[in-house]
C-alpha positions, 0 to 999 in steps of 0.5 A: 620040389619037395615038401617036408613037415617037421616036428613043429608042423612047419611045412618046408619047400625044398628044391633039389635034384632028388629027394636025397637033396631035400633030406640032406638040407632038412637034416644037416642044413647044407647043400646046393639046394634052396629051402624055406618054410612055406607054412610056419608052426601054428600058435600053441596056446598050451606050449610049456617050458618043458615042451620047449626044452624037449623040442630043443633037445636040451638035456640035464647037463645044460642046466644054466641054459634051461634055467635061463629059458625058464626066466626069459620065456616065462609065458606062452606068447614068448615061447611061441615067438621064440620058436617062430623066430629062432628055432630050426628044430 
Protein backbone atom coordinates (compact mmCIF):
# COMPACT_ATOMS: atom_id res chain seq x y z
CA UNK A 1 0.00 0.00 0.00
CA UNK A 2 1.19 3.49 -0.87
CA UNK A 3 -0.01 6.85 0.47
CA UNK A 4 0.15 9.89 -1.80
CA UNK A 5 -0.80 13.46 -0.87
CA UNK A 6 -2.21 15.63 -3.65
CA UNK A 7 -2.14 19.41 -4.14
CA UNK A 8 -5.28 19.81 -1.99
CA UNK A 9 -3.59 17.98 0.92
CA UNK A 10 -5.88 14.97 0.53
CA UNK A 11 -4.25 11.66 1.42
CA UNK A 12 -4.87 8.79 -0.99
CA UNK A 13 -4.39 5.13 -0.15
CA UNK A 14 -3.36 3.11 -3.20
CA UNK A 15 -2.79 -0.63 -3.34
CA UNK A 16 -0.74 -1.98 -6.22
CA UNK A 17 2.23 -4.12 -7.07
CA UNK A 18 4.74 -1.28 -6.84
CA UNK A 19 5.03 2.50 -6.57
CA UNK A 20 4.67 2.83 -10.37
CA UNK A 21 1.12 1.46 -10.06
CA UNK A 22 0.33 4.07 -7.43
CA UNK A 23 1.67 6.92 -9.54
CA UNK A 24 -0.15 5.70 -12.68
CA UNK A 25 -3.51 5.51 -10.92
CA UNK A 26 -2.99 8.82 -9.18
CA UNK A 27 -2.00 10.70 -12.35
CA UNK A 28 -4.10 8.91 -14.98
CA UNK A 29 -6.96 7.34 -13.04
CA UNK A 30 -6.61 3.92 -14.61
CA UNK A 31 -5.06 0.55 -13.94
CA UNK A 32 -5.92 -2.62 -12.10
CA UNK A 33 -5.27 -1.28 -8.62
CA UNK A 34 -7.49 -0.03 -5.83
CA UNK A 35 -7.48 3.58 -4.67
CA UNK A 36 -9.46 5.88 -2.36
CA UNK A 37 -9.11 9.07 -0.38
CA UNK A 38 -8.31 8.31 3.25
CA UNK A 39 -8.21 11.91 4.40
CA UNK A 40 -10.21 14.61 2.56
CA UNK A 41 -8.97 18.11 1.99
CA UNK A 42 -9.44 20.44 4.95
CA UNK A 43 -12.02 23.23 4.89
CA UNK A 44 -10.30 26.34 3.55
CA UNK A 45 -11.99 29.45 4.92
CA UNK A 46 -9.92 31.62 2.56
CA UNK A 47 -10.66 29.72 -0.69
CA UNK A 48 -11.38 32.26 -3.43
CA UNK A 49 -12.88 31.69 -6.85
CA UNK A 50 -9.46 32.47 -8.35
CA UNK A 51 -7.89 29.77 -6.15
CA UNK A 52 -10.50 27.32 -7.38
CA UNK A 53 -9.92 28.28 -11.01
CA UNK A 54 -6.18 27.71 -10.51
CA UNK A 55 -6.75 24.34 -8.82
CA UNK A 56 -8.91 23.27 -11.77
CA UNK A 57 -6.34 24.60 -14.25
CA UNK A 58 -8.96 26.62 -16.13
CA UNK A 59 -7.33 28.90 -18.66
CA UNK A 60 -8.72 32.10 -20.16
CA UNK A 61 -10.06 30.18 -23.17
CA UNK A 62 -12.92 28.72 -21.07
CA UNK A 63 -14.41 32.05 -20.07
CA UNK A 64 -18.00 30.70 -19.97
CA UNK A 65 -17.08 28.00 -17.46
CA UNK A 66 -15.14 30.48 -15.33
CA UNK A 67 -18.08 32.90 -15.30
CA UNK A 68 -20.53 30.13 -14.42
CA UNK A 69 -18.34 28.98 -11.52
CA UNK A 70 -18.20 32.55 -10.20
CA UNK A 71 -22.00 32.75 -10.21
CA UNK A 72 -22.73 29.28 -8.81
CA UNK A 73 -19.90 29.05 -6.28
CA UNK A 74 -20.35 32.52 -4.86
CA UNK A 75 -19.33 31.78 -1.26
CA UNK A 76 -16.56 29.90 0.47
CA UNK A 77 -18.87 27.12 1.72
CA UNK A 78 -20.02 26.31 -1.82
CA UNK A 79 -16.46 26.36 -3.16
CA UNK A 80 -15.25 23.97 -0.44
CA UNK A 81 -18.26 21.68 -0.95
CA UNK A 82 -17.56 21.62 -4.69
CA UNK A 83 -13.95 20.58 -4.11
CA UNK A 84 -14.93 17.98 -1.53
CA UNK A 85 -17.57 16.29 -3.70
CA UNK A 86 -16.41 16.78 -7.28
CA UNK A 87 -12.76 17.58 -7.65
CA UNK A 88 -10.27 14.82 -8.41
CA UNK A 89 -7.49 17.32 -9.06
